[in-house]
All heavy atoms as a GROMACS GRO file, in nm:
protein
  548
    1MET      N    1   9.138   9.342  10.055
    1MET     CA    2   9.056   9.299  10.166
    1MET      C    3   9.114   9.168  10.220
    1MET      O    4   9.150   9.079  10.146
    1MET     CB    5   8.911   9.280  10.121
    1MET     CG    6   8.823   9.249  10.237
    1MET     SD    7   8.647   9.282  10.219
    1MET     CE    8   8.634   9.425  10.122
    2THR      N    9   9.120   9.158  10.349
    2THR     CA   10   9.172   9.041  10.416
    2THR      C   11   9.057   8.964  10.479
    2THR      O   12   8.967   9.023  10.536
    2THR     CB   13   9.271   9.084  10.529
    2THR    OG1   14   9.374   9.163  10.471
    2THR    CG2   15   9.331   8.966  10.597
    3GLN      N   16   9.064   8.831  10.470
    3GLN     CA   17   8.962   8.748  10.533
    3GLN      C   18   9.027   8.657  10.636
    3GLN      O   19   9.138   8.608  10.617
    3GLN     CB   20   8.890   8.659  10.431
    3GLN     CG   21   8.791   8.729  10.346
    3GLN     CD   22   8.707   8.630  10.266
    3GLN    OE1   23   8.752   8.524  10.230
    3GLN    NE2   24   8.585   8.669  10.238
    4VAL      N   25   8.956   8.636  10.746
    4VAL     CA   26   8.994   8.536  10.845
    4VAL      C   27   8.870   8.454  10.879
    4VAL      O   28   8.758   8.505  10.878
    4VAL     CB   29   9.056   8.596  10.973
    4VAL    CG1   30   9.188   8.665  10.943
    4VAL    CG2   31   8.962   8.690  11.042
    5LEU      N   32   8.892   8.327  10.908
    5LEU     CA   33   8.786   8.239  10.952
    5LEU      C   34   8.805   8.218  11.101
    5LEU      O   35   8.912   8.177  11.145
    5LEU     CB   36   8.794   8.106  10.878
    5LEU     CG   37   8.693   7.998  10.918
    5LEU    CD1   38   8.550   8.045  10.893
    5LEU    CD2   39   8.722   7.869  10.844
    6GLU      N   40   8.704   8.253  11.180
    6GLU     CA   41   8.710   8.237  11.325
    6GLU      C   42   8.625   8.117  11.364
    6GLU      O   43   8.506   8.111  11.334
    6GLU     CB   44   8.659   8.362  11.395
    6GLU     CG   45   8.747   8.483  11.374
    6GLU     CD   46   8.700   8.606  11.447
    6GLU    OE1   47   8.586   8.605  11.501
    6GLU    OE2   48   8.775   8.705  11.450
    7LEU      N   49   8.688   8.019  11.431
    7LEU     CA   50   8.620   7.900  11.479
    7LEU      C   51   8.606   7.912  11.630
    7LEU      O   52   8.707   7.923  11.700
    7LEU     CB   53   8.700   7.774  11.443
    7LEU     CG   54   8.740   7.759  11.296
    7LEU    CD1   55   8.825   7.634  11.277
    7LEU    CD2   56   8.617   7.757  11.208
    8GLN      N   57   8.484   7.912  11.680
    8GLN     CA   58   8.458   7.932  11.822
    8GLN      C   59   8.419   7.799  11.886
    8GLN      O   60   8.330   7.729  11.837
    8GLN     CB   61   8.348   8.035  11.840
    8GLN     CG   62   8.385   8.169  11.779
    8GLN     CD   63   8.267   8.262  11.766
    8GLN    OE1   64   8.153   8.218  11.757
    8GLN    NE2   65   8.294   8.392  11.765
    9PHE      N   66   8.486   7.768  11.997
    9PHE     CA   67   8.464   7.643  12.068
    9PHE      C   68   8.437   7.669  12.216
    9PHE      O   69   8.491   7.764  12.274
    9PHE     CB   70   8.588   7.554  12.061
    9PHE     CG   71   8.625   7.510  11.923
    9PHE    CD1   72   8.712   7.585  11.846
    9PHE    CD2   73   8.576   7.392  11.871
    9PHE    CE1   74   8.747   7.544  11.718
    9PHE    CE2   75   8.610   7.350  11.743
    9PHE     CZ   76   8.697   7.426  11.667
   10ALA      N   77   8.358   7.581  12.277
   10ALA     CA   78   8.344   7.579  12.423
   10ALA      C   79   8.459   7.494  12.476
   10ALA      O   80   8.502   7.398  12.411
   10ALA     CB   81   8.210   7.518  12.463
   11THR      N   82   8.508   7.528  12.594
   11THR     CA   83   8.616   7.450  12.655
   11THR      C   84   8.562   7.368  12.772
   11THR      O   85   8.449   7.388  12.817
   11THR     CB   86   8.728   7.542  12.708
   11THR    OG1   87   8.676   7.622  12.816
   11THR    CG2   88   8.782   7.632  12.598
   12ALA      N   89   8.646   7.279  12.820
   12ALA     CA   90   8.607   7.193  12.932
   12ALA      C   91   8.574   7.275  13.057
   12ALA      O   92   8.495   7.232  13.140
   12ALA     CB   93   8.719   7.094  12.962
   13ASP      N   94   8.631   7.394  13.069
   13ASP     CA   95   8.606   7.481  13.185
   13ASP      C   96   8.486   7.573  13.165
   13ASP      O   97   8.463   7.665  13.243
   13ASP     CB   98   8.729   7.566  13.215
   13ASP     CG   99   8.845   7.484  13.271
   13ASP    OD1  100   8.824   7.365  13.304
   13ASP    OD2  101   8.956   7.538  13.280
   14GLY      N  102   8.411   7.554  13.056
   14GLY     CA  103   8.293   7.636  13.031
   14GLY      C  104   8.321   7.771  12.970
   14GLY      O  105   8.232   7.856  12.963
   15LYS      N  106   8.442   7.793  12.924
   15LYS     CA  107   8.476   7.920  12.860
   15LYS      C  108   8.468   7.904  12.709
   15LYS      O  109   8.443   7.795  12.657
   15LYS     CB  110   8.616   7.962  12.903
   15LYS     CG  111   8.624   7.989  13.052
   15LYS     CD  112   8.760   8.034  13.093
   15LYS     CE  113   8.760   8.060  13.245
   15LYS     NZ  114   8.889   8.100  13.293
   16THR      N  115   8.490   8.013  12.638
   16THR     CA  116   8.491   8.010  12.492
   16THR      C  117   8.630   8.046  12.444
   16THR      O  118   8.694   8.137  12.496
   16THR     CB  119   8.390   8.112  12.435
   16THR    OG1  120   8.259   8.077  12.480
   16THR    CG2  121   8.392   8.112  12.283
   17THR      N  122   8.677   7.972  12.344
   17THR     CA  123   8.805   8.004  12.282
   17THR      C  124   8.785   8.009  12.131
   17THR      O  125   8.696   7.942  12.077
   17THR     CB  126   8.915   7.903  12.320
   17THR    OG1  127   9.042   7.954  12.282
   17THR    CG2  128   8.892   7.768  12.257
   18THR      N  129   8.865   8.090  12.066
   18THR     CA  130   8.852   8.110  11.922
   18THR      C  131   8.983   8.077  11.853
   18THR      O  132   9.088   8.126  11.893
   18THR     CB  133   8.812   8.255  11.890
   18THR    OG1  134   8.689   8.286  11.957
   18THR    CG2  135   8.794   8.276  11.741
   19LEU      N  136   8.975   7.995  11.749
   19LEU     CA  137   9.090   7.969  11.662
   19LEU      C  138   9.069   8.052  11.537
   19LEU      O  139   8.961   8.052  11.479
   19LEU     CB  140   9.097   7.821  11.625
   19LEU     CG  141   9.114   7.722  11.739
   19LEU    CD1  142   9.112   7.580  11.686
   19LEU    CD2  143   9.243   7.748  11.814
   20THR      N  144   9.173   8.124  11.495
   20THR     CA  145   9.163   8.211  11.379
   20THR      C  146   9.251   8.157  11.268
   20THR      O  147   9.368   8.127  11.289
   20THR     CB  148   9.209   8.354  11.416
   20THR    OG1  149   9.127   8.400  11.524
   20THR    CG2  150   9.195   8.448  11.298
   21ILE      N  151   9.192   8.145  11.149
   21ILE     CA  152   9.263   8.095  11.032
   21ILE      C  153   9.270   8.207  10.930
   21ILE      O  154   9.167   8.256  10.882
   21ILE     CB  155   9.191   7.972  10.973
   21ILE    CG1  156   9.184   7.862  11.080
   21ILE    CG2  157   9.260   7.924  10.847
   21ILE    CD1  158   9.093   7.749  11.046
   22ASP      N  159   9.392   8.248  10.897
   22ASP     CA  160   9.412   8.353  10.798
   22ASP      C  161   9.392   8.296  10.658
   22ASP      O  162   9.430   8.182  10.629
   22ASP     CB  163   9.555   8.409  10.807
   22ASP     CG  164   9.578   8.487  10.935
   22ASP    OD1  165   9.481   8.544  10.988
   22ASP    OD2  166   9.693   8.491  10.982
   23ALA      N  167   9.334   8.377  10.571
   23ALA     CA  168   9.317   8.347  10.429
   23ALA      C  169   9.258   8.208  10.404
   23ALA      O  170   9.321   8.123  10.343
   23ALA     CB  171   9.451   8.362  10.356
   24PRO      N  172   9.137   8.183  10.454
   24PRO     CA  173   9.075   8.053  10.427
   24PRO      C  174   9.048   8.037  10.278
   24PRO      O  175   9.042   8.136  10.204
   24PRO     CB  176   8.943   8.060  10.504
   24PRO     CG  177   8.913   8.206  10.513
   24PRO     CD  178   9.046   8.274  10.522
   25LYS      N  179   9.034   7.912  10.235
   25LYS     CA  180   9.012   7.890  10.091
   25LYS      C  181   8.883   7.958  10.047
   25LYS      O  182   8.786   7.965  10.123
   25LYS     CB  183   9.013   7.741  10.058
   25LYS     CG  184   8.889   7.666  10.094
   25LYS     CD  185   8.902   7.522  10.048
   25LYS     CE  186   8.767   7.454  10.056
   25LYS     NZ  187   8.770   7.322   9.997
   26PRO      N  188   8.883   8.008   9.924
   26PRO     CA  189   8.764   8.075   9.873
   26PRO      C  190   8.645   7.978   9.868
   26PRO      O  191   8.661   7.860   9.843
   26PRO     CB  192   8.804   8.118   9.731
   26PRO     CG  193   8.953   8.110   9.728
   26PRO     CD  194   8.993   8.008   9.828
   27ASN      N  195   8.529   8.030   9.891
   27ASN     CA  196   8.404   7.953   9.883
   27ASN      C  197   8.398   7.833   9.976
   27ASN      O  198   8.338   7.731   9.942
   27ASN     CB  199   8.378   7.909   9.738
   27ASN     CG  200   8.372   8.028   9.644
   27ASN    OD1  201   8.313   8.130   9.676
   27ASN    ND2  202   8.435   8.016   9.529
   28ILE      N  203   8.460   7.842  10.092
   28ILE     CA  204   8.452   7.733  10.188
   28ILE      C  205   8.306   7.716  10.231
   28ILE      O  206   8.234   7.815  10.249
   28ILE     CB  207   8.544   7.757  10.310
   28ILE    CG1  208   8.554   7.631  10.394
   28ILE    CG2  209   8.503   7.877  10.389
   28ILE    CD1  210   8.669   7.632  10.493
   29SER      N  211   8.262   7.592  10.244
   29SER     CA  212   8.122   7.568  10.276
   29SER      C  213   8.101   7.549  10.426
   29SER      O  214   8.194   7.517  10.500
   29SER     CB  215   8.072   7.444  10.202
   29SER     OG  216   8.129   7.327  10.256
   30VAL      N  217   7.978   7.566  10.467
   30VAL     CA  218   7.942   7.542  10.607
   30VAL      C  219   7.971   7.397  10.644
   30VAL      O  220   8.023   7.369  10.753
   30VAL     CB  221   7.793   7.577  10.632
   30VAL    CG1  222   7.750   7.536  10.771
   30VAL    CG2  223   7.768   7.724  10.609
   31ALA      N  224   7.944   7.305  10.554
   31ALA     CA  225   7.969   7.163  10.580
   31ALA      C  226   8.118   7.137  10.602
   31ALA      O  227   8.156   7.059  10.692
   31ALA     CB  228   7.917   7.077  10.465
   32GLU      N  229   8.204   7.200  10.525
   32GLU     CA  230   8.349   7.183  10.541
   32GLU      C  231   8.396   7.239  10.676
   32GLU      O  232   8.479   7.178  10.745
   32GLU     CB  233   8.424   7.252  10.428
   32GLU     CG  234   8.408   7.186  10.294
   32GLU     CD  235   8.468   7.267  10.181
   32GLU    OE1  236   8.438   7.388  10.168
   32GLU    OE2  237   8.546   7.208  10.104
   33ILE      N  238   8.342   7.354  10.712
   33ILE     CA  239   8.379   7.416  10.840
   33ILE      C  240   8.334   7.327  10.955
   33ILE      O  241   8.410   7.299  11.048
   33ILE     CB  242   8.317   7.556  10.851
   33ILE    CG1  243   8.380   7.650  10.747
   33ILE    CG2  244   8.335   7.612  10.992
   33ILE    CD1  245   8.306   7.781  10.731
   34GLN      N  246   8.211   7.278  10.948
   34GLN     CA  247   8.158   7.194  11.055
   34GLN      C  248   8.238   7.065  11.068
   34GLN      O  249   8.272   7.023  11.178
   34GLN     CB  250   8.011   7.163  11.031
   34GLN     CG  251   7.948   7.088  11.146
   34GLN     CD  252   7.797   7.078  11.132
   34GLN    OE1  253   7.740   7.118  11.032
   34GLN    NE2  254   7.734   7.025  11.234
   35GLN      N  255   8.271   7.003  10.956
   35GLN     CA  256   8.350   6.880  10.959
   35GLN      C  257   8.486   6.904  11.024
   35GLN      O  258   8.532   6.825  11.107
   35GLN     CB  259   8.368   6.825  10.818
   35GLN     CG  260   8.467   6.711  10.811
   35GLN     CD  261   8.409   6.585  10.757
   35GLN    OE1  262   8.314   6.590  10.682
   35GLN    NE2  263   8.464   6.475  10.795
   36ALA      N  264   8.551   7.012  10.986
   36ALA     CA  265   8.682   7.044  11.043
   36ALA      C  266   8.671   7.067  11.194
   36ALA      O  267   8.754   7.017  11.272
   36ALA     CB  268   8.740   7.167  10.975
   37MET      N  269   8.568   7.140  11.236
   37MET     CA  270   8.551   7.169  11.378
   37MET      C  271   8.520   7.041  11.456
   37MET      O  272   8.572   7.021  11.567
   37MET     CB  273   8.443   7.275  11.398
   37MET     CG  274   8.482   7.410  11.344
   37MET     SD  275   8.354   7.535  11.364
   37MET     CE  276   8.378   7.576  11.538
   38GLU      N  277   8.437   6.954  11.400
   38GLU     CA  278   8.407   6.828  11.467
   38GLU      C  279   8.532   6.742  11.482
   38GLU      O  280   8.553   6.680  11.587
   38GLU     CB  281   8.300   6.751  11.388
   38GLU     CG  282   8.162   6.813  11.399
   38GLU     CD  283   8.060   6.752  11.305
   38GLU    OE1  284   8.095   6.666  11.220
   38GLU    OE2  285   7.940   6.790  11.317
   39THR      N  286   8.617   6.742  11.380
   39THR     CA  287   8.742   6.667  11.386
   39THR      C  288   8.835   6.725  11.493
   39THR      O  289   8.896   6.650  11.570
   39THR     CB  290   8.812   6.668  11.249
   39THR    OG1  291   8.725   6.607  11.153
   39THR    CG2  292   8.944   6.593  11.254
   40ILE      N  293   8.844   6.856  11.500
   40ILE     CA  294   8.930   6.921  11.601
   40ILE      C  295   8.885   6.881  11.741
   40ILE      O  296   8.967   6.847  11.827
   40ILE     CB  297   8.928   7.074  11.584
   40ILE    CG1  298   9.003   7.113  11.457
   40ILE    CG2  299   8.986   7.145  11.706
   40ILE    CD1  300   8.985   7.257  11.414
   41VAL      N  301   8.753   6.882  11.767
   41VAL     CA  302   8.702   6.845  11.899
   41VAL      C  303   8.723   6.696  11.925
   41VAL      O  304   8.774   6.657  12.031
   41VAL     CB  305   8.552   6.881  11.912
   41VAL    CG1  306   8.493   6.823  12.040
   41VAL    CG2  307   8.533   7.033  11.909
   42ALA      N  308   8.689   6.611  11.829
   42ALA     CA  309   8.697   6.466  11.847
   42ALA      C  310   8.840   6.417  11.868
   42ALA      O  311   8.865   6.328  11.950
   42ALA     CB  312   8.636   6.394  11.727
   43LYS      N  313   8.936   6.477  11.798
   43LYS     CA  314   9.076   6.432  11.807
   43LYS      C  315   9.152   6.504  11.918
   43LYS      O  316   9.270   6.476  11.939
   43LYS     CB  317   9.146   6.454  11.674
   43LYS     CG  318   9.080   6.384  11.558
   43LYS     CD  319   9.158   6.266  11.517
   43LYS     CE  320   9.088   6.200  11.398
   43LYS     NZ  321   9.134   6.068  11.377
   44ASN      N  322   9.085   6.598  11.987
   44ASN     CA  323   9.149   6.672  12.096
   44ASN      C  324   9.280   6.735  12.050
   44ASN      O  325   9.383   6.720  12.113
   44ASN     CB  326   9.171   6.580  12.216
   44ASN     CG  327   9.193   6.658  12.343
   44ASN    OD1  328   9.155   6.774  12.354
   44ASN    ND2  329   9.256   6.594  12.440
   45VAL      N  330   9.272   6.805  11.937
   45VAL     CA  331   9.389   6.862  11.872
   45VAL      C  332   9.450   6.977  11.954
   45VAL      O  333   9.572   6.988  11.963
   45VAL     CB  334   9.353   6.910  11.730
   45VAL    CG1  335   9.469   6.980  11.663
   45VAL    CG2  336   9.306   6.794  11.645
   46PHE      N  337   9.367   7.060  12.013
   46PHE     CA  338   9.416   7.177  12.086
   46PHE      C  339   9.365   7.175  12.230
   46PHE      O  340   9.253   7.133  12.256
   46PHE     CB  341   9.367   7.308  12.022
   46PHE     CG  342   9.413   7.327  11.881
   46PHE    CD1  343   9.328   7.303  11.774
   46PHE    CD2  344   9.542   7.369  11.854
   46PHE    CE1  345   9.369   7.320  11.644
   46PHE    CE2  346   9.585   7.388  11.724
   46PHE     CZ  347   9.498   7.363  11.618
   47ALA      N  348   9.449   7.223  12.319
   47ALA     CA  349   9.408   7.244  12.458
   47ALA      C  350   9.483   7.367  12.508
   47ALA      O  351   9.597   7.390  12.472
   47ALA     CB  352   9.439   7.124  12.544
   48GLY      N  353   9.416   7.443  12.590
   48GLY     CA  354   9.479   7.564  12.643
   48GLY      C  355   9.460   7.571  12.793
   48GLY      O  356   9.428   7.472  12.858
   49GLN      N  357   9.477   7.689  12.848
   49GLN     CA  358   9.464   7.708  12.991
   49GLN      C  359   9.322   7.680  13.040
   49GLN      O  360   9.302   7.643  13.155
   49GLN     CB  361   9.505   7.850  13.030
   49GLN     CG  362   9.652   7.876  13.010
   49GLN     CD  363   9.689   8.020  13.039
   49GLN    OE1  364   9.607   8.109  13.033
   49GLN    NE2  365   9.816   8.041  13.072
   50ALA      N  366   9.223   7.696  12.953
   50ALA     CA  367   9.084   7.674  12.991
   50ALA      C  368   9.042   7.528  12.968
   50ALA      O  369   8.925   7.495  12.979
   50ALA     CB  370   8.992   7.768  12.914
   51GLY      N  371   9.136   7.442  12.935
   51GLY     CA  372   9.106   7.301  12.914
   51GLY      C  373   9.085   7.268  12.768
   51GLY      O  374   9.097   7.352  12.680
   52ALA      N  375   9.052   7.142  12.743
   52ALA     CA  376   9.033   7.093  12.607
   52ALA      C  377   8.908   7.154  12.544
   52ALA      O  378   8.815   7.194  12.613
   52ALA     CB  379   9.020   6.941  12.610
   53LEU      N  380   8.908   7.158  12.413
   53LEU     CA  381   8.791   7.205  12.340
   53LEU      C  382   8.685   7.096  12.348
   53LEU      O  383   8.711   6.980  12.316
   53LEU     CB  384   8.827   7.235  12.195
   53LEU     CG  385   8.944   7.332  12.174
   53LEU    CD1  386   8.971   7.353  12.026
   53LEU    CD2  387   8.917   7.464  12.243
   54SER      N  388   8.565   7.133  12.393
   54SER     CA  389   8.464   7.031  12.421
   54SER      C  390   8.342   7.035  12.329
   54SER      O  391   8.271   6.936  12.318
   54SER     CB  392   8.419   7.042  12.566
   54SER     OG  393   8.363   7.169  12.591
   55ALA      N  394   8.317   7.148  12.263
   55ALA     CA  395   8.198   7.159  12.177
   55ALA      C  396   8.215   7.275  12.080
   55ALA      O  397   8.290   7.370  12.105
   55ALA     CB  398   8.073   7.181  12.261
   56ILE      N  399   8.141   7.268  11.972
   56ILE     CA  400   8.138   7.375  11.872
   56ILE      C  401   8.040   7.482  11.919
   56ILE      O  402   7.930   7.451  11.959
   56ILE     CB  403   8.094   7.319  11.735
   56ILE    CG1  404   8.197   7.220  11.683
   56ILE    CG2  405   8.070   7.432  11.636
   56ILE    CD1  406   8.150   7.144  11.561
   57LYS      N  407   8.084   7.608  11.913
   57LYS     CA  408   7.994   7.719  11.948
   57LYS      C  409   7.952   7.797  11.825
   57LYS      O  410   7.840   7.847  11.819
   57LYS     CB  411   8.060   7.813  12.048
   57LYS     CG  412   8.071   7.751  12.187
   57LYS     CD  413   8.100   7.854  12.291
   57LYS     CE  414   7.972   7.923  12.331
   57LYS     NZ  415   7.986   8.011  12.444
   58GLY      N  416   8.040   7.811  11.728
   58GLY     CA  417   8.004   7.887  11.609
   58GLY      C  418   8.126   7.913  11.522
   58GLY      O  419   8.238   7.879  11.557
   59ALA      N  420   8.100   7.972  11.408
   59ALA     CA  421   8.208   8.009  11.316
   59ALA      C  422   8.165   8.133  11.239
   59ALA      O  423   8.045   8.156  11.220
   59ALA     CB  424   8.237   7.894  11.220
   60ARG      N  425   8.263   8.212  11.198
   60ARG     CA  426   8.230   8.330  11.119
   60ARG      C  427   8.348   8.366  11.030
   60ARG      O  428   8.464   8.346  11.066
   60ARG     CB  429   8.189   8.446  11.207
   60ARG     CG  430   8.293   8.495  11.303
   60ARG     CD  431   8.237   8.599  11.394
   60ARG     NE  432   8.340   8.649  11.485
   60ARG     CZ  433   8.318   8.738  11.578
   60ARG    NH1  434   8.197   8.788  11.593
   60ARG    NH2  435   8.416   8.779  11.655
   61LEU      N  436   8.313   8.418  10.915
   61LEU     CA  437   8.411   8.467  10.820
   61LEU      C  438   8.415   8.619  10.834
   61LEU      O  439   8.312   8.685  10.823
   61LEU     CB  440   8.370   8.428  10.678
   61LEU     CG  441   8.472   8.453  10.568
   61LEU    CD1  442   8.600   8.375  10.592
   61LEU    CD2  443   8.412   8.415  10.434
   62VAL      N  444   8.532   8.671  10.863
   62VAL     CA  445   8.546   8.814  10.889
   62VAL      C  446   8.625   8.877  10.774
   62VAL      O  447   8.736   8.833  10.742
   62VAL     CB  448   8.620   8.839  11.023
   62VAL    CG1  449   8.639   8.988  11.048
   62VAL    CG2  450   8.545   8.773  11.138
   63ASP      N  451   8.565   8.978  10.712
   63ASP     CA  452   8.632   9.056  10.607
   63ASP      C  453   8.684   9.184  10.670
   63ASP      O  454   8.613   9.251  10.744
   63ASP     CB  455   8.534   9.095  10.496
   63ASP     CG  456   8.489   8.976  10.415
   63ASP    OD1  457   8.574   8.894  10.380
   63ASP    OD2  458   8.368   8.967  10.386
   64ARG      N  459   8.809   9.216  10.635
   64ARG     CA  460   8.867   9.337  10.692
   64ARG      C  461   8.943   9.410  10.583
   64ARG      O  462   9.020   9.350  10.508
   64ARG     CB  463   8.962   9.298  10.806
   64ARG     CG  464   9.020   9.411  10.882
   64ARG     CD  465   9.095   9.360  11.002
   64ARG     NE  466   9.204   9.274  10.961
   64ARG     CZ  467   9.330   9.287  11.000
   64ARG    NH1  468   9.361   9.378  11.087
   64ARG    NH2  469   9.422   9.207  10.957
   65GLN      N  470   8.922   9.538  10.574
   65GLN     CA  471   8.994   9.619  10.477
   65GLN      C  472   9.086   9.712  10.553
   65GLN      O  473   9.043   9.783  10.644
   65GLN     CB  474   8.899   9.699  10.391
   65GLN     CG  475   8.970   9.778  10.285
   65GLN     CD  476   8.875   9.844  10.188
   65GLN    OE1  477   8.759   9.806  10.179
   65GLN    NE2  478   8.924   9.942  10.116
   66VAL      N  479   9.213   9.710  10.516
   66VAL     CA  480   9.312   9.793  10.582
   66VAL      C  481   9.368   9.890  10.479
   66VAL      O  482   9.409   9.852  10.370
   66VAL     CB  483   9.426   9.707  10.640
   66VAL    CG1  484   9.534   9.795  10.702
   66VAL    CG2  485   9.373   9.607  10.741
   67THR      N  486   9.369  10.017  10.515
   67THR     CA  487   9.430  10.121  10.430
   67THR      C  488   9.547  10.180  10.506
   67THR      O  489   9.530  10.232  10.617
   67THR     CB  490   9.326  10.231  10.399
   67THR    OG1  491   9.214  10.172  10.336
   67THR    CG2  492   9.387  10.337  10.308
   68GLU      N  493   9.665  10.167  10.449
   68GLU     CA  494   9.786  10.219  10.514
   68GLU      C  495   9.820  10.356  10.455
   68GLU      O  496   9.805  10.378  10.335
   68GLU     CB  497   9.903  10.123  10.495
   68GLU     CG  498   9.882   9.993  10.569
   68GLU     CD  499  10.006   9.906  10.568
   68GLU    OE1  500  10.118   9.961  10.565
   68GLU    OE2  501   9.988   9.784  10.570
   69PHE      N  502   9.866  10.445  10.540
   69PHE     CA  503   9.908  10.578  10.500
   69PHE      C  504  10.058  10.592  10.526
   69PHE      O  505  10.105  10.556  10.635
   69PHE     CB  506   9.832  10.686  10.577
   69PHE     CG  507   9.685  10.683  10.552
   69PHE    CD1  508   9.598  10.620  10.641
   69PHE    CD2  509   9.630  10.742  10.439
   69PHE    CE1  510   9.462  10.616  10.619
   69PHE    CE2  511   9.494  10.740  10.416
   69PHE     CZ  512   9.410  10.677  10.506
   70ASP      N  513  10.129  10.642  10.431
   70ASP     CA  514  10.273  10.661  10.447
   70ASP      C  515  10.295  10.798  10.512
   70ASP      O  516  10.300  10.901  10.446
   70ASP     CB  517  10.344  10.654  10.311
   70ASP     CG  518  10.493  10.662  10.325
   70ASP    OD1  519  10.545  10.646  10.438
   70ASP    OD2  520  10.560  10.686  10.222
   71VAL      N  521  10.301  10.800  10.643
   71VAL     CA  522  10.317  10.925  10.716
   71VAL      C  523  10.452  10.933  10.788
   71VAL      O  524  10.477  11.025  10.863
   71VAL     CB  525  10.203  10.945  10.818
   71VAL    CG1  526  10.070  10.961  10.746
   71VAL    CG2  527  10.198  10.831  10.918
   72ALA      N  528  10.537  10.836  10.762
   72ALA     CA  529  10.668  10.835  10.828
   72ALA      C  530  10.754  10.950  10.776
   72ALA      O  531  10.749  10.984  10.658
   72ALA     CB  532  10.738  10.702  10.804
   73THR      N  533  10.831  11.008  10.864
   73THR     CA  534  10.923  11.114  10.824
   73THR      C  535  11.064  11.061  10.836
   73THR      O  536  11.096  10.977  10.919
   73THR     CB  537  10.907  11.239  10.912
   73THR    OG1  538  10.932  11.202  11.048
   73THR    CG2  539  10.769  11.298  10.896
   74GLU      N  540  11.148  11.109  10.749
   74GLU     CA  541  11.287  11.061  10.752
   74GLU      C  542  11.381  11.170  10.785
   74GLU      O  543  11.360  11.284  10.776
   74GLU     CB  544  11.322  11.000  10.617
   74GLU     CG  545  11.238  10.878  10.591
   74GLU     CD  546  11.281  10.807  10.464
   74GLU    OE1  547  11.400  10.801  10.435
   74GLU    OE2  548  11.193  10.757  10.397
   0.00000   0.00000   0.00000
């Protein structure tokens, strides 16, 4: 099973952008996530086409299970 942590932010242009972190540390707490997100916004770490990240919108931990089938022919 694969996990990703999705951090959702509002941008200066009123849009939403999501930063995705692969394989977050096990048992990460809400407080740790919030602190990291507040730091990202306060330090203006990222900016994109929709402008700087201006506020925290939410976060979620996504579990995904992938099953691969070997169907290739040679």
